C-alpha positions in Angstrom: -25.5 20.6 -120.3 -28.2 19.4 -122.7 -30.8 17.0 -122.0 -31.3 14.6 -125.1 -33.8 12.2 -122.8 -36.3 12.8 -125.8 -34.0 10.9 -128.4 -32.2 8.7 -125.9 -34.1 7.9 -122.7 -32.1 8.0 -119.4 -29.2 9.7 -121.0 -28.0 13.2 -120.2 -25.1 14.6 -122.0 -22.7 17.1 -120.8 -20.2 19.7 -122.8 -17.1 21.2 -121.5 -16.5 25.3 -122.3 -13.0 25.0 -121.7 -11.4 26.8 -124.3 -8.3 24.5 -124.7 -9.5 21.1 -123.6 -11.7 19.1 -126.1 -14.4 17.0 -123.9 -16.4 14.2 -124.9 -19.8 13.8 -124.0 -20.5 11.9 -120.5 -22.9 9.4 -120.7 -25.2 9.3 -117.7 -27.8 6.5 -116.7 -29.5 5.2 -113.8 -29.5 1.3 -113.1 -29.9 -1.0 -110.4 -27.2 -1.4 -107.8 -25.6 -4.5 -107.7 -23.6 -6.2 -105.1 -20.3 -5.2 -107.1 -21.4 -1.6 -106.7 -20.8 -1.5 -102.8 -17.1 -0.5 -102.2 -17.7 2.3 -104.8 -21.0 3.8 -102.9 -19.3 3.3 -99.6 -16.5 5.4 -100.9 -18.7 8.1 -102.1 -20.5 7.9 -99.0 -17.2 8.6 -97.0 -16.4 11.2 -99.2 -19.8 12.9 -98.6 -19.4 12.4 -95.0 -16.3 14.1 -94.8 -17.2 17.0 -97.1 -20.4 17.5 -94.9 -19.3 16.7 -91.5 -22.1 14.2 -91.1 -21.7 10.4 -90.3 -24.5 9.0 -92.4 -24.2 5.0 -92.9 -24.8 3.3 -95.8 -27.3 0.4 -94.8 -26.9 -3.2 -95.7 -28.6 -3.5 -98.8 -27.8 -6.8 -100.1 -27.6 -10.3 -98.2 -23.6 -11.0 -98.4 -23.5 -14.5 -96.6 -22.2 -16.7 -99.4 -24.0 -19.6 -97.8 -27.5 -17.8 -97.6 -30.0 -18.8 -100.2 -30.7 -15.1 -100.3 -26.8 -14.2 -101.2 -26.6 -11.0 -103.4 -30.5 -10.2 -102.7 -31.8 -7.2 -101.5 -32.2 -7.4 -97.4 -35.8 -7.3 -96.5 -36.1 -3.7 -95.7 -34.5 -2.5 -99.0 -37.5 -1.8 -101.8 -35.4 -0.5 -104.2 -31.2 0.4 -104.9 -30.0 2.5 -107.6 -26.9 4.0 -108.6 -25.8 6.8 -111.5 -23.2 6.4 -113.6 -21.4 8.7 -115.6 -19.2 7.1 -118.3 -19.4 3.7 -116.7 -18.2 4.7 -113.4 -20.6 4.6 -110.1 -21.0 8.7 -109.0 -24.0 8.1 -106.9 -26.1 5.5 -104.9 -29.5 5.6 -103.9 -31.4 3.3 -101.6 -35.2 3.4 -101.0 -36.0 1.8 -97.5 -39.1 0.3 -96.5 -39.4 2.6 -93.0 -41.5 1.7 -90.2 -43.5 4.7 -88.7 -44.6 3.8 -85.5 -48.1 5.9 -84.4 -49.9 5.8 -81.3 -53.9 7.0 -80.3 -55.0 8.2 -77.3 -54.1 7.1 -73.7 -53.5 9.4 -70.9 -49.5 10.2 -69.9 -49.6 6.9 -67.7 -51.1 4.7 -70.6 -48.7 6.1 -72.7 -45.9 5.2 -70.1 -46.6 1.5 -70.1 -46.9 1.3 -73.9 -44.0 3.1 -74.3 -41.9 0.6 -72.0 -42.8 -2.1 -74.3 -41.4 -0.6 -77.6 -38.3 -3.3 -77.1 -40.9 -6.4 -77.4 -42.5 -4.5 -80.7 -38.7 -3.6 -82.0 -37.7 -7.2 -81.4 -40.5 -8.4 -83.5 -39.8 -5.8 -86.6 -35.8 -6.5 -86.4 -36.7 -10.2 -87.0 -39.1 -9.3 -90.1 -35.6 -7.4 -91.2 -36.3 -3.7 -90.5 -33.5 -2.0 -88.7 -35.1 1.5 -88.1 -38.3 3.1 -86.5 -39.6 6.6 -87.0 -42.2 8.0 -84.6 -43.6 11.3 -85.3 -45.1 13.3 -82.5 -47.2 16.4 -82.3 -45.3 19.2 -81.4 -47.5 20.0 -78.6 -46.8 16.6 -77.1 -43.0 16.5 -77.6 -42.0 17.9 -74.3 -44.2 15.1 -72.5 -42.7 12.3 -74.8 -39.1 13.0 -75.2 -38.1 11.7 -72.0 -40.2 8.4 -72.3 -39.4 8.0 -75.8 -35.3 8.9 -74.9 -35.5 6.2 -72.3 -36.3 3.8 -75.1 -33.3 4.7 -77.3 -34.8 7.1 -79.5 -33.5 10.5 -80.4 -35.2 13.6 -81.6 -33.3 14.5 -84.8 -35.8 17.2 -86.2 -33.0 20.0 -85.5 -30.6 18.4 -87.7 -32.6 16.8 -90.5 -35.1 18.2 -92.9 -38.1 16.1 -93.5 -39.6 15.7 -96.8 -42.8 13.7 -97.8 -44.9 13.0 -100.3 -47.6 10.2 -101.3 -46.9 7.9 -104.3 
């Protein structure tokens, strides 16, 4: 595979090394996702879930209600959606969501229990703003204390099955 991005930004050329087959260079590009790409993105996600034995959903990316004035636009929690194309065929989808991270400060166990009991109220407000999930990161030394309380509010501890990568922009 050769990268000719200096001559052709956004294009990577791949060649075949099979002796009896002649292959044209593959043209790869990344572009904005469009609603017409969803069927292929869903298909790719299904294939990936089968391959990896996972069950990741494709989030709602676009407003698909034709009666809505926002028809075809990103949902409020989608910051950016892209697809990777190879020779004009969608081969990967990439969705960048605005993510809510809940943080708590101070308070004894009883104070935290009282606050956590009111999480449904906060989630309802966030849902009306267009968000559909929330993350909370708990210091390891407090995880045992809070796992049950957060579990009672529908939170699932997932650090044993996901690797969490982070960077600032």
